[in-house]
C-alpha positions, 0 to 999 in steps of 0.5 A: 187326527193328532194336532201334530199330524194336522199340522206337519210341516207348518208348526211354526205358522201361528196367530199374534194375539193381542189384548183386546182379542184381536189377532194376525198371522205370524211366523218362526223365522228363528226358534225365538223370532216372529215375522208379521205385518207392522200395522198389527201391532197398533191398538185402534182402540187407544188412538192406534197406540202400540201394544205393549210386547208383554201383552201380545201371545204367539201361539204356534200350529193352533188348531181349535184351543190346542197349540203346539207351543204358546210364548209371551213377547219380550220385544217388538220392532217395525221396519224403520221405513214403515210409516204408520200415520200414512194412508194405505199406499205402495210405500206403506205396503213396501215397509209393512213388517215386524219382527217379535222377540218371544220370551223363550225360544220354541225348539226347532223339533216342535216347530221349525222356523222357515228361512227368508228367500228371494222369490226366483225371477219368472216364478209365479207359483206361491203359497199362503198359509194363514189363520183367517175370518171364517177359519180362524180356529185352524190354519188355511192353506193355499197350496197354488196361487199366484204373483200376478205383479211384481215391481218397485218390491211389491208384489200383487197376488190373486191369493184368497186372503181375508181379515187375519191374513195380516202377516201370513206368510207367502212361499216358495215351495219349489225347494225341499223346504218351503221359503218365506218370500213375502207376508200378506200386508193388505188385499181386497176380499170382496173383489170378484177376483182375489186380490192381496199384496205384499213386499219383498222380504229378503233385502229388508230382513237385516235392517228388521233385525237391527231395528229389533236389537235396537228395541231390545237395547232400549228404543222400543217400537215407536209408542207415540206414533199413530197408524191407519188401516188395520181394520178389525172385523168381528172375531178379531181378525186384523187387515187392511183393505185398500182398493189397491195399494 
């Protein structure tokens, strides 16, 4: 099966890869903008210093050694409300999002960006697309998992996530084109029942875009901040794994 046939419709989901060999999941929301988790952008081996944007790569729709497109990163920005030095908490999960500006656009005909939207009230069915530990060579799609709780800008899901799922898009697939309603920030892959946590995105995207514009204007990511969590397992997959957020 050709690579594009295997990925059809999900090409915009890819791996955000870091120079220490770690990775997270990220998704195109514009032809040159990737959405991922903020905690992914910090390097545990260097005292949780921020990775330089130029050292980060985004591979759209990778499968084994192939990808539909690959780009470098020109700028990064985290949500201004993200507190990287703080322990894992509901507020930290709420703001655990980042944008990456690619060094060149990926044509929509190659990997069509996904829109960000609000999950309609009362809807609980969602889908998660990610690259997780043990299945990092190819995209994994959980087409039906559920919102188990929703309050104060946070979601709890019963989606099956693991290391590498940080930043994975959570989709509402009820419309003609799937829409991103959250990304995975943390979870407990060892729980008897799957547990995952994310945030409402739509209200924060405008603020996050302004943060990216500021980074491109020279402010950059706060490279002197610290981050806790963002654990890495064998294979380089990143994840925050608290008992509860």
